[in-house]
C-alpha positions in Angstrom: -28.2 -50.8 -37.7 -27.3 -47.7 -39.7 -30.5 -45.9 -38.3 -29.4 -46.7 -34.7 -25.8 -45.4 -35.4 -27.2 -42.2 -36.9 -29.5 -41.7 -33.8 -26.5 -42.3 -31.4 -24.3 -39.8 -33.4 -27.1 -37.1 -33.3 -27.5 -37.6 -29.6 -23.7 -37.4 -29.0 -23.7 -34.2 -31.0 -26.5 -32.6 -29.0 -24.9 -33.5 -25.8 -21.5 -32.0 -27.0 -23.4 -28.8 -27.9 -25.0 -28.5 -24.6 -21.8 -29.1 -22.9 -19.9 -26.5 -24.9 -23.0 -24.2 -24.3 -22.6 -24.5 -20.7 -18.8 -24.1 -20.6 -19.2 -20.9 -22.8 -21.8 -19.6 -20.3 -19.5 -20.1 -17.4 -16.6 -18.4 -19.0 -18.7 -15.5 -20.1 -18.5 -13.8 -16.8 -21.2 -12.2 -14.7 -23.0 -14.0 -12.0 -22.4 -17.3 -13.6 -18.7 -16.9 -14.0 -16.7 -19.7 -12.6 -14.5 -18.5 -9.5 -10.7 -18.5 -10.0 -9.1 -21.8 -9.1 -5.9 -22.8 -7.4 -3.4 -23.2 -10.0 -0.5 -24.0 -7.6 2.7 -21.7 -7.3 3.0 -19.0 -9.7 5.9 -19.1 -12.3 6.4 -15.4 -11.3 5.2 -12.7 -9.0 5.5 -9.0 -9.8 6.0 -7.1 -6.6 5.9 -3.3 -6.1 7.4 -1.1 -3.3 8.7 2.4 -2.7 12.2 3.6 -2.0 11.0 4.9 1.4 12.0 3.9 5.0 8.2 3.2 5.5 8.9 0.4 3.2 11.6 -1.1 5.1 10.4 -4.6 5.3 10.1 -4.6 1.4 13.5 -3.1 1.0 15.1 -5.7 3.5 13.1 -8.7 1.9 14.4 -8.1 -1.5 17.9 -7.2 -0.4 18.5 -10.0 1.9 16.9 -12.5 -0.5 14.1 -13.3 2.2 11.2 -13.0 -0.4 13.3 -15.1 -2.9 14.2 -17.9 -0.4 10.5 -18.4 0.5 9.2 -18.2 -3.1 11.5 -21.0 -4.2 11.1 -21.6 -7.9 8.6 -18.7 -8.3 10.5 -15.8 -10.2 10.5 -12.5 -8.0 10.2 -9.4 -10.4 10.2 -6.1 -8.5 9.2 -2.5 -9.6 9.5 0.8 -7.4 7.0 3.5 -7.4 7.0 7.1 -6.2 3.5 6.9 -4.5 0.5 4.9 -4.3 -1.9 5.9 -7.5 1.0 4.7 -9.8 1.0 1.4 -8.1 -2.7 1.1 -8.1 -2.6 1.6 -11.8 -0.1 -1.2 -12.2 -2.3 -3.3 -10.0 -5.6 -2.6 -12.0 -3.8 -2.9 -15.2 -2.7 -6.5 -14.2 1.0 -5.3 -14.8 1.6 -6.1 -11.0 0.6 -8.9 -8.7 1.3 -7.4 -5.3 2.6 -4.2 -3.9 3.5 -2.4 -0.6 1.3 0.6 -0.6 -0.2 3.3 1.6 -3.7 2.8 3.0 -5.3 5.5 1.0 -4.4 4.1 -2.4 -5.3 0.6 -1.2 -8.9 1.7 -0.5 -9.1 3.6 -3.7 -8.0 0.5 -5.8 -10.7 -1.6 -3.8 -13.4 1.0 -4.6 -12.4 1.7 -8.2 -12.8 -2.0 -9.0 -16.0 -2.3 -7.0 -14.6 -4.6 -4.4 -13.3 -7.1 -6.9 -9.8 -6.4 -8.1 -7.7 -6.5 -4.8 -7.3 -7.8 -1.3 -5.5 -6.5 1.7 -3.4 -9.3 2.9 -1.1 -7.7 5.4 0.3 -4.7 7.1 3.9 -3.4 7.0 4.4 -0.2 8.8 2.6 2.1 11.3 3.5 5.6 11.8 6.3 7.7 9.9 4.5 10.7 8.6 4.7 14.2 9.8 3.6 17.8 8.7 6.9 19.5 8.6 7.3 23.3 8.0 9.4 26.4 7.9 10.5 27.5 11.5 8.4 30.6 11.4 5.1 28.6 11.1 3.7 28.0 14.6 0.2 27.1 14.2 -2.3 26.0 11.6 -3.5 29.6 10.8 0.1 30.5 9.9 -0.5 28.0 7.0 -2.6 30.6 5.1 -1.0 31.8 2.0 1.7 29.0 2.3 2.6 26.2 -0.2 2.5 22.9 1.3 3.3 19.7 -0.6 2.4 15.9 -0.6 3.9 13.2 -2.9 1.0 12.7 -5.1 -2.7 13.6 -5.6 -4.9 11.2 -3.6 -1.9 9.3 -1.9 -2.1 8.5 1.8 -0.3 11.8 3.0 -2.3 13.9 0.6 -5.6 12.6 2.2 -4.3 13.1 5.6 -3.1 16.5 5.0 -6.5 17.7 3.2 -8.5 16.0 6.0 -6.5 17.8 8.8 -6.9 21.1 7.0 -10.5 20.8 6.8 -10.7 19.9 10.5 -8.9 23.1 11.0 -11.3 24.9 8.9 -8.6 26.0 6.6 -9.7 26.3 2.8 -7.5 24.9 0.1 -6.5 27.4 -2.8 -4.2 30.0 -3.9 -5.5 32.9 -2.1 -3.8 34.7 0.8 -6.5 33.2 3.3 -6.0 29.8 1.8 -3.5 26.8 2.0 -1.9 26.0 -1.5 -1.6 22.3 -1.6 0.7 20.9 -4.3 1.9 17.5 -5.2 5.6 16.7 -6.0 7.9 13.8 -5.8 9.5 13.6 -2.3 12.9 14.4 -3.5 11.8 17.4 -5.6 9.8 18.8 -2.2 13.2 18.7 -0.5 14.8 21.0 -3.1 11.7 23.1 -3.4 11.6 23.5 0.4 15.4 24.5 0.5 14.6 27.1 -2.2 11.8 28.5 -0.3 9.2 27.6 -3.1 7.2 25.5 -0.7 6.9 26.1 3.0 5.9 22.7 4.2 5.2 19.1 3.5 3.2 16.2 4.8 5.9 13.6 4.2 6.6 9.9 4.9 9.9 8.8 6.2 12.7 9.4 5.4 11.6 12.6 3.7 10.0 14.3 7.0 13.4 13.6 8.8 15.4 14.8 5.8 13.5 18.0 5.7 14.1 18.4 9.6 17.7 17.5 9.7 19.0 18.5 6.2 16.8 21.6 5.4 16.0 23.0 8.9 12.2 22.3 8.9 10.4 21.8 12.1 7.5 19.5 13.0 4.2 21.2 13.2 2.3 17.9 13.5 3.1 14.2 13.8 0.3 12.1 12.5 0.6 9.7 15.4 -1.1 12.4 17.5 -4.3 12.0 15.4 -4.7 8.3 16.1 -5.6 6.2 19.1 -2.3 4.7 20.4 -0.3 6.5 17.8 -1.1 3.7 15.5 -2.2 4.0 11.9 -1.2 2.1 8.8 1.2 4.0 6.7 2.1 0.8 4.6 0.2 -2.3 3.8 0.5 -5.2 1.4 -2.0 -5.4 -1.4 -2.6 -8.4 -3.8 -4.6 -8.7 -7.0 -7.6 -11.0 -6.0 -7.2 -13.2 -9.2 -3.7 -13.8 -8.3 -4.5 -14.6 -4.6 -7.1 -17.1 -5.7 -5.0 -18.8 -8.4 -1.8 -18.8 -6.5 -2.4 -19.0 -2.6 0.8 -20.9 -2.1 2.9 -18.0 -3.7 1.1 -15.4 -1.6 1.7 -17.4 1.4 5.4 -17.5 0.7 5.5 -13.8 0.0 4.0 -13.4 3.4 6.5 -15.8 5.0 9.2 -13.7 3.5 7.5 -10.6 4.6 7.5 -11.8 8.2 11.1 -12.9 7.9 12.2 -9.5 6.8 10.1 -7.7 9.7 11.7 -10.1 12.2 15.0 -9.5 10.9 14.6 -5.7 11.3 13.2 -6.0 14.7 16.0 -8.5 15.8 18.9 -6.6 14.0 18.1 -3.0 14.1 21.5 -1.5 13.4 22.1 -3.9 10.6 18.6 -3.4 9.1 19.2 0.3 8.9 22.2 -0.3 6.9 20.4 -2.6 4.5 17.6 -0.2 4.0 20.3 2.6 3.5 22.0 0.5 1.0 18.8 -0.2 -0.9 18.0 3.5 -0.9 21.2 4.4 -2.3 20.9 1.9 -5.1 17.3 3.0 -6.0 17.7 6.8 -5.6 21.4 7.2 -6.1 22.0 8.7 -2.6 22.3 7.2 0.8 20.8 8.8 4.1 22.9 10.4 6.6 23.3 8.4 9.9 21.1 11.1 11.8 18.3 11.0 9.3 18.3 7.2 9.2 18.1 7.0 13.0 15.3 9.5 13.2 13.3 7.9 10.4 13.6 4.4 12.1 12.5 5.9 15.5 9.4 7.3 13.8 8.0 4.0 12.4 6.8 0.6 13.8 7.2 -2.4 11.6 4.3 -4.6 12.0 2.3 -7.3 10.0 -0.9 -5.9 11.5 -2.6 -3.3 9.0 -4.8 -1.9 11.8 -8.1 -3.1 10.1 -10.2 -1.2 12.6 -8.9 2.2 11.1 -10.1 1.6 7.5 -13.6 2.7 7.7 -12.4 6.0 9.2 -9.6 6.4 6.4 -12.5 5.8 4.0 -14.4 8.7 5.4 -11.3 10.9 5.6 -11.0 10.8 1.9 -14.5 12.3 1.7 -13.7 15.0 4.2 -10.5 15.6 2.3 -12.5 16.2 -0.9 -10.6 13.3 -2.6 -13.6 11.2 -2.9 -17.2 12.1 -3.4 -18.6 9.4 -1.0 -16.9 7.0 1.6 -15.7 3.7 -0.1 -17.4 0.7 1.2 -14.3 -1.2 2.6 -16.3 -4.3 3.7 -14.7 -7.2 2.3 -11.3 -5.5 1.4 -9.3 -7.8 3.9 -8.2 -11.5 3.5 -5.9 -12.2 6.4 -6.5 -16.1 6.1 -3.0 -16.7 4.8 -1.4 -14.0 7.2 -3.0 -15.7 10.2 -1.9 -19.1 9.0 1.8 -17.8 8.7 1.6 -15.9 12.0 0.2 -18.9 13.9 2.8 -21.3 12.5 5.6 -19.1 13.6 4.0 -18.8 17.1 2.8 -15.5 16.9 -0.7 -14.0 17.6 -3.4 -13.7 14.9 -4.2 -10.3 13.4 -7.7 -9.1 14.0 -9.8 -8.5 10.9 -12.2 -6.0 12.8 -14.9 -7.3 10.4 -13.1 -6.0 7.3 -13.0 -9.5 5.7 -17.0 -9.5 5.7 -19.0 -8.0 2.8 
């Protein structure tokens, strides 16, 4: 009897060892790594956005409690950024779960993580970026020897400016026949422009409107003119892939809040402007003047459609701009499953992925 018990004990030990080995193999990552599983609603979601009018849906969603209402027991923690590359670092460092961000940094985050770390889940804003300059600049050629600023190296406006300069056959540099492109925070660019230290900026709203109305700049180019139908993704919503897979209910709730904020802005434009202005004052210490606020809102379109068809061109633009060595493969960047679920439930048309969801 003791021999039989010994045999059974050894067999059980061997079975336990094999099960443990298999579990370790799955946990070790690589091709055999188990996919992230749905863990239900998250205890917390950490959301990023910028103090810009182009992030109006985020500002409204936070200020009016529309995100919090949909998230229920999930705690909403927010953080603001000046430009996309900062938010990308937070996402890839896993100190952020989701962020409203420009299309350029969204592509960069996807490329840097080899298509693994992030997913594009919605749009937020189309339009709202302009090249504004000193009154004596009347053509692209007049930019030679001038200093033009963008919010940050590699951000959406930085790529747009450098790509456009390349199209105009204008070299970037510090020589008299070149365009000197610098990177400064939007608020600092306004001061530099007033002092004459920079002669132009490719800026998002409300900064392009502030430069025009508060600093006597003029519009040399509205970026809308470079895109079919005047539509291009200025702001989109990006989520960490792992968070999306582990907490789809939370991401769906976030999207419901995003839709509610967008609908609120479209249905209550006058009040939405004041909500955004109040949020900007709280975040930056200064509210916008009414003319600036009106002009900025007139230049943007709030939409949950991220214009997926534009992303291959946006990826190529980064190469032409000299920001990337090769065009990022954006196939697989988008996951609109939850977005279209939310839109359909609200009786709204689904968003076209334009093949951006397929690897």
